[in-house]
TORLUMMI-205741 format. One record per residue (C-alpha): z, y, x. Coordinates in steps of 0.2 Angstrom, whole numbers, plus 5000, padded with zeros to 4 digits. Each point is the difference from the previous one (the first is absolute). Example, Ala and Ser with C-alpha at 12.3 -4.5 7.8 and 13.67 -1.06 7.14 Angstrom:
! residues 2
<r><Z>5039</Z><Y>4978</Y><X>5062</X></r>
<r><Z>4997</Z><Y>5017</Y><X>5006</X></r>
//
This chain:
! residues 387
<r><Z>4790</Z><Y>5304</Y><X>5248</X></r>
<r><Z>5005</Z><Y>4994</Y><X>5018</X></r>
<r><Z>5010</Z><Y>5010</Y><X>5015</X></r>
<r><Z>4997</Z><Y>5011</Y><X>5013</X></r>
<r><Z>4997</Z><Y>4993</Y><X>5018</X></r>
<r><Z>4996</Z><Y>5015</Y><X>5009</X></r>
<r><Z>4997</Z><Y>5019</Y><X>4996</X></r>
<r><Z>4988</Z><Y>5001</Y><X>4985</X></r>
<r><Z>4997</Z><Y>4982</Y><X>5003</X></r>
<r><Z>5004</Z><Y>4988</Y><X>4986</X></r>
<r><Z>4999</Z><Y>4982</Y><X>4998</X></r>
<r><Z>5001</Z><Y>4988</Y><X>4985</X></r>
<r><Z>5012</Z><Y>4986</Y><X>5000</X></r>
<r><Z>4990</Z><Y>4982</Y><X>4998</X></r>
<r><Z>5008</Z><Y>4984</Y><X>4998</X></r>
<r><Z>4996</Z><Y>4982</Y><X>5005</X></r>
<r><Z>5005</Z><Y>4983</Y><X>4993</X></r>
<r><Z>5018</Z><Y>4999</Y><X>5010</X></r>
<r><Z>5004</Z><Y>5017</Y><X>4992</X></r>
<r><Z>5000</Z><Y>4996</Y><X>4982</X></r>
<r><Z>5005</Z><Y>4987</Y><X>4987</X></r>
<r><Z>4995</Z><Y>4996</Y><X>4982</X></r>
<r><Z>5011</Z><Y>5002</Y><X>4986</X></r>
<r><Z>5001</Z><Y>4986</Y><X>4986</X></r>
<r><Z>4993</Z><Y>5003</Y><X>4984</X></r>
<r><Z>5010</Z><Y>5002</Y><X>4983</X></r>
<r><Z>4991</Z><Y>4984</Y><X>4994</X></r>
<r><Z>4996</Z><Y>4984</Y><X>5010</X></r>
<r><Z>4984</Z><Y>4989</Y><X>4998</X></r>
<r><Z>4998</Z><Y>4982</Y><X>5004</X></r>
<r><Z>4991</Z><Y>4999</Y><X>5017</X></r>
<r><Z>4989</Z><Y>4986</Y><X>4993</X></r>
<r><Z>4993</Z><Y>5012</Y><X>4986</X></r>
<r><Z>4997</Z><Y>5015</Y><X>5010</X></r>
<r><Z>4981</Z><Y>5005</Y><X>5006</X></r>
<r><Z>4997</Z><Y>5005</Y><X>5018</X></r>
<r><Z>4981</Z><Y>4998</Y><X>5001</X></r>
<r><Z>4988</Z><Y>5014</Y><X>5004</X></r>
<r><Z>4982</Z><Y>5004</Y><X>4999</X></r>
<r><Z>4986</Z><Y>5007</Y><X>5009</X></r>
<r><Z>4983</Z><Y>5000</Y><X>4994</X></r>
<r><Z>4997</Z><Y>4983</Y><X>4990</X></r>
<r><Z>5013</Z><Y>4991</Y><X>5010</X></r>
<r><Z>5018</Z><Y>4997</Y><X>4995</X></r>
<r><Z>5012</Z><Y>4993</Y><X>5011</X></r>
<r><Z>5016</Z><Y>4990</Y><X>4994</X></r>
<r><Z>5009</Z><Y>5006</Y><X>5018</X></r>
<r><Z>4999</Z><Y>5017</Y><X>5003</X></r>
<r><Z>5000</Z><Y>4997</Y><X>5020</X></r>
<r><Z>4987</Z><Y>5002</Y><X>5011</X></r>
<r><Z>4998</Z><Y>4993</Y><X>5017</X></r>
<r><Z>4996</Z><Y>5013</Y><X>5013</X></r>
<r><Z>4983</Z><Y>4999</Y><X>5008</X></r>
<r><Z>5008</Z><Y>4997</Y><X>5018</X></r>
<r><Z>4992</Z><Y>4987</Y><X>5011</X></r>
<r><Z>5017</Z><Y>4991</Y><X>5002</X></r>
<r><Z>5002</Z><Y>4998</Y><X>4981</X></r>
<r><Z>4983</Z><Y>4997</Y><X>4992</X></r>
<r><Z>4987</Z><Y>4989</Y><X>5003</X></r>
<r><Z>4988</Z><Y>4990</Y><X>4988</X></r>
<r><Z>5013</Z><Y>4986</Y><X>4997</X></r>
<r><Z>5013</Z><Y>5013</Y><X>4996</X></r>
<r><Z>4991</Z><Y>5010</Y><X>4989</X></r>
<r><Z>4997</Z><Y>4986</Y><X>4990</X></r>
<r><Z>5017</Z><Y>4994</Y><X>4999</X></r>
<r><Z>5005</Z><Y>5018</Y><X>4994</X></r>
<r><Z>4987</Z><Y>4999</Y><X>4986</X></r>
<r><Z>5006</Z><Y>4983</Y><X>4994</X></r>
<r><Z>5019</Z><Y>5006</Y><X>5000</X></r>
<r><Z>4995</Z><Y>5015</Y><X>4989</X></r>
<r><Z>4999</Z><Y>5014</Y><X>5014</X></r>
<r><Z>4987</Z><Y>5006</Y><X>5011</X></r>
<r><Z>4996</Z><Y>5000</Y><X>5018</X></r>
<r><Z>4989</Z><Y>5013</Y><X>5008</X></r>
<r><Z>4989</Z><Y>4995</Y><X>5016</X></r>
<r><Z>4998</Z><Y>5013</Y><X>5014</X></r>
<r><Z>4981</Z><Y>5002</Y><X>5003</X></r>
<r><Z>5004</Z><Y>5009</Y><X>5015</X></r>
<r><Z>5009</Z><Y>4985</Y><X>5008</X></r>
<r><Z>5000</Z><Y>4984</Y><X>5008</X></r>
<r><Z>4993</Z><Y>4991</Y><X>4985</X></r>
<r><Z>4983</Z><Y>5010</Y><X>5002</X></r>
<r><Z>4999</Z><Y>5001</Y><X>5019</X></r>
<r><Z>5003</Z><Y>4981</Y><X>5004</X></r>
<r><Z>4991</Z><Y>4984</Y><X>4993</X></r>
<r><Z>5017</Z><Y>4991</Y><X>5003</X></r>
<r><Z>5013</Z><Y>5013</Y><X>4997</X></r>
<r><Z>5016</Z><Y>4989</Y><X>5001</X></r>
<r><Z>4997</Z><Y>4996</Y><X>5019</X></r>
<r><Z>4999</Z><Y>5018</Y><X>5003</X></r>
<r><Z>5017</Z><Y>5004</Y><X>4989</X></r>
<r><Z>5008</Z><Y>4986</Y><X>5010</X></r>
<r><Z>4997</Z><Y>5009</Y><X>5016</X></r>
<r><Z>5008</Z><Y>5017</Y><X>4994</X></r>
<r><Z>5015</Z><Y>4990</Y><X>4993</X></r>
<r><Z>5002</Z><Y>4992</Y><X>5017</X></r>
<r><Z>4999</Z><Y>5016</Y><X>5009</X></r>
<r><Z>5017</Z><Y>5007</Y><X>5006</X></r>
<r><Z>5007</Z><Y>5015</Y><X>4995</X></r>
<r><Z>4995</Z><Y>5010</Y><X>5015</X></r>
<r><Z>4981</Z><Y>4994</Y><X>4998</X></r>
<r><Z>4997</Z><Y>5000</Y><X>4982</X></r>
<r><Z>4994</Z><Y>5018</Y><X>4998</X></r>
<r><Z>4988</Z><Y>4997</Y><X>5014</X></r>
<r><Z>4994</Z><Y>4985</Y><X>4995</X></r>
<r><Z>4997</Z><Y>5005</Y><X>4981</X></r>
<r><Z>4991</Z><Y>5015</Y><X>5006</X></r>
<r><Z>4989</Z><Y>4988</Y><X>5010</X></r>
<r><Z>4997</Z><Y>4987</Y><X>4986</X></r>
<r><Z>4995</Z><Y>5013</Y><X>4988</X></r>
<r><Z>4986</Z><Y>5009</Y><X>5010</X></r>
<r><Z>4988</Z><Y>4985</Y><X>4995</X></r>
<r><Z>4988</Z><Y>5007</Y><X>4987</X></r>
<r><Z>5002</Z><Y>4996</Y><X>4981</X></r>
<r><Z>4987</Z><Y>4988</Y><X>4995</X></r>
<r><Z>4992</Z><Y>5005</Y><X>4983</X></r>
<r><Z>4996</Z><Y>4983</Y><X>4996</X></r>
<r><Z>5018</Z><Y>4994</Y><X>5002</X></r>
<r><Z>5004</Z><Y>5014</Y><X>4985</X></r>
<r><Z>4989</Z><Y>4990</Y><X>4990</X></r>
<r><Z>5007</Z><Y>4984</Y><X>5005</X></r>
<r><Z>5018</Z><Y>5003</Y><X>4998</X></r>
<r><Z>4998</Z><Y>5007</Y><X>4982</X></r>
<r><Z>4989</Z><Y>4985</Y><X>4994</X></r>
<r><Z>5013</Z><Y>4988</Y><X>5008</X></r>
<r><Z>5014</Z><Y>5009</Y><X>4990</X></r>
<r><Z>4990</Z><Y>4999</Y><X>4985</X></r>
<r><Z>4995</Z><Y>4982</Y><X>5002</X></r>
<r><Z>5018</Z><Y>4994</Y><X>5001</X></r>
<r><Z>5005</Z><Y>5009</Y><X>4985</X></r>
<r><Z>5007</Z><Y>5016</Y><X>5006</X></r>
<r><Z>4999</Z><Y>5018</Y><X>4995</X></r>
<r><Z>4990</Z><Y>5009</Y><X>5014</X></r>
<r><Z>5009</Z><Y>5016</Y><X>5005</X></r>
<r><Z>4994</Z><Y>5008</Y><X>5016</X></r>
<r><Z>5006</Z><Y>5016</Y><X>5009</X></r>
<r><Z>4988</Z><Y>5011</Y><X>5012</X></r>
<r><Z>5004</Z><Y>5017</Y><X>5008</X></r>
<r><Z>4992</Z><Y>5016</Y><X>4994</X></r>
<r><Z>4986</Z><Y>5001</Y><X>5014</X></r>
<r><Z>4993</Z><Y>4983</Y><X>4994</X></r>
<r><Z>5003</Z><Y>4999</Y><X>4982</X></r>
<r><Z>4983</Z><Y>5005</Y><X>4995</X></r>
<r><Z>4990</Z><Y>4986</Y><X>5009</X></r>
<r><Z>5015</Z><Y>4987</Y><X>4999</X></r>
<r><Z>5002</Z><Y>5004</Y><X>4981</X></r>
<r><Z>4981</Z><Y>4996</Y><X>4998</X></r>
<r><Z>5002</Z><Y>4984</Y><X>5009</X></r>
<r><Z>5017</Z><Y>4994</Y><X>4991</X></r>
<r><Z>4992</Z><Y>5005</Y><X>4983</X></r>
<r><Z>4985</Z><Y>4989</Y><X>5005</X></r>
<r><Z>5010</Z><Y>4987</Y><X>5005</X></r>
<r><Z>5010</Z><Y>4998</Y><X>4984</X></r>
<r><Z>5016</Z><Y>5010</Y><X>5004</X></r>
<r><Z>5012</Z><Y>5003</Y><X>4985</X></r>
<r><Z>5011</Z><Y>5015</Y><X>5008</X></r>
<r><Z>4995</Z><Y>5012</Y><X>5012</X></r>
<r><Z>5013</Z><Y>5010</Y><X>5010</X></r>
<r><Z>4998</Z><Y>5015</Y><X>5011</X></r>
<r><Z>5015</Z><Y>5003</Y><X>5013</X></r>
<r><Z>5004</Z><Y>5012</Y><X>5012</X></r>
<r><Z>5017</Z><Y>5005</Y><X>5008</X></r>
<r><Z>4998</Z><Y>5015</Y><X>4990</X></r>
<r><Z>4985</Z><Y>5004</Y><X>4988</X></r>
<r><Z>4995</Z><Y>5016</Y><X>4992</X></r>
<r><Z>4985</Z><Y>5005</Y><X>4990</X></r>
<r><Z>4996</Z><Y>5014</Y><X>5011</X></r>
<r><Z>4996</Z><Y>4995</Y><X>5019</X></r>
<r><Z>4995</Z><Y>5013</Y><X>5013</X></r>
<r><Z>4991</Z><Y>4994</Y><X>5014</X></r>
<r><Z>4983</Z><Y>5006</Y><X>5010</X></r>
<r><Z>4998</Z><Y>4984</Y><X>5008</X></r>
<r><Z>5004</Z><Y>4987</Y><X>4985</X></r>
<r><Z>4993</Z><Y>5000</Y><X>4983</X></r>
<r><Z>5013</Z><Y>5000</Y><X>4986</X></r>
<r><Z>5000</Z><Y>4986</Y><X>4987</X></r>
<r><Z>4995</Z><Y>5005</Y><X>4982</X></r>
<r><Z>5013</Z><Y>4992</Y><X>4991</X></r>
<r><Z>4993</Z><Y>5003</Y><X>4984</X></r>
<r><Z>4983</Z><Y>4994</Y><X>5004</X></r>
<r><Z>5008</Z><Y>4984</Y><X>5007</X></r>
<r><Z>5007</Z><Y>4997</Y><X>4984</X></r>
<r><Z>4985</Z><Y>5002</Y><X>4990</X></r>
<r><Z>4990</Z><Y>4989</Y><X>5011</X></r>
<r><Z>5014</Z><Y>4987</Y><X>4999</X></r>
<r><Z>5001</Z><Y>4998</Y><X>4982</X></r>
<r><Z>5004</Z><Y>4989</Y><X>4991</X></r>
<r><Z>5011</Z><Y>4995</Y><X>5016</X></r>
<r><Z>5017</Z><Y>5008</Y><X>4998</X></r>
<r><Z>5003</Z><Y>5012</Y><X>5015</X></r>
<r><Z>5018</Z><Y>5003</Y><X>5008</X></r>
<r><Z>5003</Z><Y>5015</Y><X>5014</X></r>
<r><Z>5015</Z><Y>5004</Y><X>5011</X></r>
<r><Z>5010</Z><Y>5005</Y><X>5008</X></r>
<r><Z>5008</Z><Y>5015</Y><X>4993</X></r>
<r><Z>5018</Z><Y>5007</Y><X>4996</X></r>
<r><Z>4998</Z><Y>5015</Y><X>4990</X></r>
<r><Z>4997</Z><Y>5006</Y><X>4982</X></r>
<r><Z>4986</Z><Y>5012</Y><X>5005</X></r>
<r><Z>4990</Z><Y>4987</Y><X>5011</X></r>
<r><Z>5004</Z><Y>4986</Y><X>4987</X></r>
<r><Z>4994</Z><Y>5010</Y><X>4986</X></r>
<r><Z>4983</Z><Y>5006</Y><X>5009</X></r>
<r><Z>4998</Z><Y>4981</Y><X>5005</X></r>
<r><Z>5000</Z><Y>4995</Y><X>4981</X></r>
<r><Z>4987</Z><Y>5013</Y><X>4997</X></r>
<r><Z>4987</Z><Y>4990</Y><X>5011</X></r>
<r><Z>5001</Z><Y>4986</Y><X>4986</X></r>
<r><Z>5010</Z><Y>4987</Y><X>5010</X></r>
<r><Z>5009</Z><Y>4987</Y><X>4991</X></r>
<r><Z>5015</Z><Y>4999</Y><X>5010</X></r>
<r><Z>5009</Z><Y>5010</Y><X>5015</X></r>
<r><Z>5011</Z><Y>4993</Y><X>5013</X></r>
<r><Z>5016</Z><Y>5010</Y><X>5005</X></r>
<r><Z>5009</Z><Y>5000</Y><X>5017</X></r>
<r><Z>4996</Z><Y>5008</Y><X>5017</X></r>
<r><Z>5010</Z><Y>4990</Y><X>5013</X></r>
<r><Z>5013</Z><Y>4991</Y><X>4991</X></r>
<r><Z>4994</Z><Y>4983</Y><X>5005</X></r>
<r><Z>5010</Z><Y>4988</Y><X>5013</X></r>
<r><Z>4986</Z><Y>4999</Y><X>5012</X></r>
<r><Z>4994</Z><Y>5018</Y><X>4998</X></r>
<r><Z>5005</Z><Y>5014</Y><X>5013</X></r>
<r><Z>4992</Z><Y>5015</Y><X>4992</X></r>
<r><Z>5016</Z><Y>5008</Y><X>4995</X></r>
<r><Z>5005</Z><Y>5000</Y><X>5020</X></r>
<r><Z>4983</Z><Y>5002</Y><X>5007</X></r>
<r><Z>4994</Z><Y>5015</Y><X>4988</X></r>
<r><Z>5016</Z><Y>5005</Y><X>4993</X></r>
<r><Z>4992</Z><Y>4999</Y><X>4981</X></r>
<r><Z>5006</Z><Y>4991</Y><X>4985</X></r>
<r><Z>5010</Z><Y>5002</Y><X>4985</X></r>
<r><Z>5014</Z><Y>4987</Y><X>4994</X></r>
<r><Z>4992</Z><Y>4989</Y><X>4987</X></r>
<r><Z>5013</Z><Y>5004</Y><X>4985</X></r>
<r><Z>4994</Z><Y>5018</Y><X>5001</X></r>
<r><Z>4982</Z><Y>4996</Y><X>5004</X></r>
<r><Z>4998</Z><Y>4988</Y><X>4985</X></r>
<r><Z>5008</Z><Y>5011</Y><X>4987</X></r>
<r><Z>4989</Z><Y>5014</Y><X>5006</X></r>
<r><Z>4983</Z><Y>4991</Y><X>4999</X></r>
<r><Z>5006</Z><Y>4991</Y><X>4984</X></r>
<r><Z>5003</Z><Y>5018</Y><X>4992</X></r>
<r><Z>4982</Z><Y>5004</Y><X>5005</X></r>
<r><Z>4994</Z><Y>4983</Y><X>4991</X></r>
<r><Z>5010</Z><Y>5004</Y><X>4984</X></r>
<r><Z>4993</Z><Y>5018</Y><X>5002</X></r>
<r><Z>4981</Z><Y>4993</Y><X>5002</X></r>
<r><Z>5003</Z><Y>4987</Y><X>4986</X></r>
<r><Z>5004</Z><Y>5015</Y><X>4988</X></r>
<r><Z>4985</Z><Y>5011</Y><X>5005</X></r>
<r><Z>4987</Z><Y>4986</Y><X>5001</X></r>
<r><Z>5007</Z><Y>4984</Y><X>4992</X></r>
<r><Z>4996</Z><Y>4990</Y><X>5015</X></r>
<r><Z>5014</Z><Y>4990</Y><X>5007</X></r>
<r><Z>5001</Z><Y>4999</Y><X>5019</X></r>
<r><Z>5012</Z><Y>4987</Y><X>5007</X></r>
<r><Z>5012</Z><Y>5006</Y><X>5014</X></r>
<r><Z>5003</Z><Y>4987</Y><X>5012</X></r>
<r><Z>5015</Z><Y>5003</Y><X>5012</X></r>
<r><Z>4993</Z><Y>4992</Y><X>5016</X></r>
<r><Z>5014</Z><Y>4997</Y><X>5014</X></r>
<r><Z>5018</Z><Y>5002</Y><X>5004</X></r>
<r><Z>5007</Z><Y>4986</Y><X>4989</X></r>
<r><Z>5010</Z><Y>4987</Y><X>5009</X></r>
<r><Z>5010</Z><Y>4994</Y><X>4986</X></r>
<r><Z>4997</Z><Y>4995</Y><X>4981</X></r>
<r><Z>5012</Z><Y>5014</Y><X>4995</X></r>
<r><Z>4988</Z><Y>5012</Y><X>5010</X></r>
<r><Z>4986</Z><Y>4994</Y><X>4989</X></r>
<r><Z>5010</Z><Y>5003</Y><X>4984</X></r>
<r><Z>5004</Z><Y>5018</Y><X>5005</X></r>
<r><Z>4980</Z><Y>5002</Y><X>5005</X></r>
<r><Z>4997</Z><Y>4997</Y><X>4981</X></r>
<r><Z>5014</Z><Y>5010</Y><X>4993</X></r>
<r><Z>4993</Z><Y>5015</Y><X>5011</X></r>
<r><Z>4984</Z><Y>4997</Y><X>4990</X></r>
<r><Z>4990</Z><Y>4987</Y><X>5009</X></r>
<r><Z>4987</Z><Y>4989</Y><X>4989</X></r>
<r><Z>4999</Z><Y>4987</Y><X>5015</X></r>
<r><Z>5006</Z><Y>4999</Y><X>5019</X></r>
<r><Z>4991</Z><Y>4995</Y><X>5015</X></r>
<r><Z>5011</Z><Y>4991</Y><X>5014</X></r>
<r><Z>4996</Z><Y>4992</Y><X>5016</X></r>
<r><Z>5015</Z><Y>4995</Y><X>5010</X></r>
<r><Z>5009</Z><Y>4992</Y><X>4986</X></r>
<r><Z>4984</Z><Y>4989</Y><X>4997</X></r>
<r><Z>4996</Z><Y>4998</Y><X>5019</X></r>
<r><Z>5015</Z><Y>4987</Y><X>4999</X></r>
<r><Z>4991</Z><Y>4989</Y><X>4990</X></r>
<r><Z>4995</Z><Y>4983</Y><X>5008</X></r>
<r><Z>4982</Z><Y>5003</Y><X>4993</X></r>
<r><Z>4998</Z><Y>5016</Y><X>5009</X></r>
<r><Z>4989</Z><Y>4999</Y><X>5015</X></r>
<r><Z>5012</Z><Y>5011</Y><X>5012</X></r>
<r><Z>5012</Z><Y>4986</Y><X>5000</X></r>
<r><Z>5017</Z><Y>5012</Y><X>4998</X></r>
<r><Z>4991</Z><Y>5014</Y><X>5009</X></r>
<r><Z>4990</Z><Y>5015</Y><X>4994</X></r>
<r><Z>4993</Z><Y>5017</Y><X>5005</X></r>
<r><Z>4996</Z><Y>5017</Y><X>4996</X></r>
<r><Z>4981</Z><Y>5003</Y><X>4994</X></r>
<r><Z>5000</Z><Y>5015</Y><X>5012</X></r>
<r><Z>5006</Z><Y>4990</Y><X>5015</X></r>
<r><Z>4983</Z><Y>4996</Y><X>5007</X></r>
<r><Z>4996</Z><Y>5019</Y><X>5003</X></r>
<r><Z>4995</Z><Y>5003</Y><X>5018</X></r>
<r><Z>5006</Z><Y>5018</Y><X>5000</X></r>
<r><Z>5016</Z><Y>5001</Y><X>4989</X></r>
<r><Z>5006</Z><Y>4984</Y><X>4994</X></r>
<r><Z>5012</Z><Y>5003</Y><X>4985</X></r>
<r><Z>5006</Z><Y>4983</Y><X>4997</X></r>
<r><Z>5009</Z><Y>4984</Y><X>5009</X></r>
<r><Z>5001</Z><Y>4982</Y><X>4999</X></r>
<r><Z>5016</Z><Y>4995</Y><X>4992</X></r>
<r><Z>5008</Z><Y>4982</Y><X>4998</X></r>
<r><Z>5007</Z><Y>4997</Y><X>4982</X></r>
<r><Z>5001</Z><Y>4981</Y><X>5000</X></r>
<r><Z>4995</Z><Y>4987</Y><X>4988</X></r>
<r><Z>5011</Z><Y>4997</Y><X>4986</X></r>
<r><Z>4992</Z><Y>4988</Y><X>4988</X></r>
<r><Z>4983</Z><Y>4999</Y><X>4990</X></r>
<r><Z>4991</Z><Y>5014</Y><X>4991</X></r>
<r><Z>5005</Z><Y>4992</Y><X>4982</X></r>
<r><Z>5019</Z><Y>5001</Y><X>5006</X></r>
<r><Z>4998</Z><Y>5019</Y><X>5006</X></r>
<r><Z>4991</Z><Y>5006</Y><X>4985</X></r>
<r><Z>5007</Z><Y>4988</Y><X>4986</X></r>
<r><Z>5016</Z><Y>4990</Y><X>5006</X></r>
<r><Z>5011</Z><Y>4991</Y><X>5000</X></r>
<r><Z>5008</Z><Y>5010</Y><X>5014</X></r>
<r><Z>5009</Z><Y>4991</Y><X>5014</X></r>
<r><Z>5006</Z><Y>5016</Y><X>5007</X></r>
<r><Z>5014</Z><Y>5012</Y><X>4995</X></r>
<r><Z>4991</Z><Y>5017</Y><X>5008</X></r>
<r><Z>4987</Z><Y>5004</Y><X>4987</X></r>
<r><Z>4985</Z><Y>4995</Y><X>5010</X></r>
<r><Z>4995</Z><Y>4985</Y><X>4988</X></r>
<r><Z>4996</Z><Y>4998</Y><X>4981</X></r>
<r><Z>4995</Z><Y>5019</Y><X>5000</X></r>
<r><Z>4992</Z><Y>5000</Y><X>4983</X></r>
<r><Z>5014</Z><Y>4991</Y><X>4992</X></r>
<r><Z>5012</Z><Y>5013</Y><X>5007</X></r>
<r><Z>4987</Z><Y>5013</Y><X>4992</X></r>
<r><Z>5001</Z><Y>4993</Y><X>4984</X></r>
<r><Z>5020</Z><Y>4999</Y><X>5000</X></r>
<r><Z>5001</Z><Y>5018</Y><X>5005</X></r>
<r><Z>4988</Z><Y>5005</Y><X>4985</X></r>
<r><Z>5011</Z><Y>4990</Y><X>4989</X></r>
<r><Z>5016</Z><Y>5008</Y><X>5007</X></r>
<r><Z>4993</Z><Y>5017</Y><X>4997</X></r>
<r><Z>4993</Z><Y>4996</Y><X>4984</X></r>
<r><Z>4982</Z><Y>5002</Y><X>5003</X></r>
<r><Z>4988</Z><Y>4988</Y><X>4990</X></r>
<r><Z>4985</Z><Y>5005</Y><X>5012</X></r>
<r><Z>4996</Z><Y>5011</Y><X>5014</X></r>
<r><Z>4996</Z><Y>5016</Y><X>4991</X></r>
<r><Z>5019</Z><Y>4998</Y><X>4995</X></r>
<r><Z>5006</Z><Y>4996</Y><X>5016</X></r>
<r><Z>4993</Z><Y>5016</Y><X>5007</X></r>
<r><Z>5012</Z><Y>5010</Y><X>4989</X></r>
<r><Z>5016</Z><Y>4992</Y><X>5008</X></r>
<r><Z>5013</Z><Y>5011</Y><X>5005</X></r>
<r><Z>5002</Z><Y>5003</Y><X>5018</X></r>
<r><Z>5014</Z><Y>5006</Y><X>5010</X></r>
<r><Z>5002</Z><Y>5006</Y><X>5017</X></r>
<r><Z>5013</Z><Y>4989</Y><X>5008</X></r>
<r><Z>5001</Z><Y>4999</Y><X>5019</X></r>
<r><Z>5013</Z><Y>4987</Y><X>4999</X></r>
<r><Z>4992</Z><Y>4988</Y><X>4989</X></r>
<r><Z>4997</Z><Y>4986</Y><X>5015</X></r>
<r><Z>5017</Z><Y>5002</Y><X>5007</X></r>
<r><Z>5012</Z><Y>5003</Y><X>4987</X></r>
<r><Z>5012</Z><Y>4984</Y><X>4998</X></r>
<r><Z>4990</Z><Y>4991</Y><X>5012</X></r>
<r><Z>5012</Z><Y>5000</Y><X>5015</X></r>
<r><Z>5002</Z><Y>4981</Y><X>5000</X></r>
<r><Z>4982</Z><Y>4997</Y><X>4999</X></r>
<r><Z>4998</Z><Y>5012</Y><X>5015</X></r>
<r><Z>5013</Z><Y>4992</Y><X>5010</X></r>
<r><Z>4992</Z><Y>4982</Y><X>4998</X></r>
<r><Z>4983</Z><Y>5006</Y><X>5001</X></r>
<r><Z>4996</Z><Y>4992</Y><X>4982</X></r>
<r><Z>4990</Z><Y>5007</Y><X>4985</X></r>
<r><Z>4999</Z><Y>5018</Y><X>5000</X></r>
<r><Z>5009</Z><Y>5001</Y><X>5018</X></r>
<r><Z>4986</Z><Y>4993</Y><X>5010</X></r>
//
């Protein structure tokens, strides 16, 4: 499997969203009758789309809006929302910065220490407004922020890092005991990420987590693949971790949800993620385009504030409509950026899948020309798939 890239050095071929296509099924299903829901812990979500824990995407109001539309929004406990009493004022300063100034300004604004009382306050605000409170922390703060979040009434806790493993070697930093964290957080479900391989995915599942995030560097605001040179295209990464999930379920009878995180810019990409084995997807840029998003058409990578080695950038994605339009339609654009959930249900129907588990069995083909075949007029006129 794979090919040689040098003397005795073999490399495996990996695939991203633009390199594959899905094959229609032998039967078709009424899209209104497919079940695309997913579950984690005691929570079941009608819409299997999670808003990424990015400051330009999720604030208290956005998290509540996602919940009421059937999805989930994750609040970043390391960001603007827990550093400032009036976070929107700070976000507006980031949005107003020039491209040349953006990184420096963000680095400066994120030096403000995290206020632990704001962690409690934000979680309670989400709950008071009828939302599901899902929050995210980096591994270094997960023990402390996990305790605070649980006491405040959080519903779901995520541990997120550029790359996460169960083994961390350091003389200076104490490694997170993920198994202990999961035990201490019960009954709150724990999601951990990010990873891209079968082996690491399987080891993470062995700690007792309820969900695993898949993706290193695919996000529109992430520069990890350029700065560090690491990452695996999302079709291959999702398929590998999904294989680990299936093995783990056969061995332990516990189902760990696979969440493809990043790299999806259109509804078609989301459909391909599920066919690759995902139970849900986490997206940032597509939802940053909602009128309700705090970034007002901008968002930035979670590792961008790093003083030594920023691995993110601020990108302008623009505003294209309300969150309901983007998630549930109706769509007023022809570029697959609205009615994401409707497109997923239609794709499931075309592929003959009545639920997500059946969608995960959809035939995938390698198709490098899938976005260009027969689209000469669209490319020439810069419409539809030619934009």
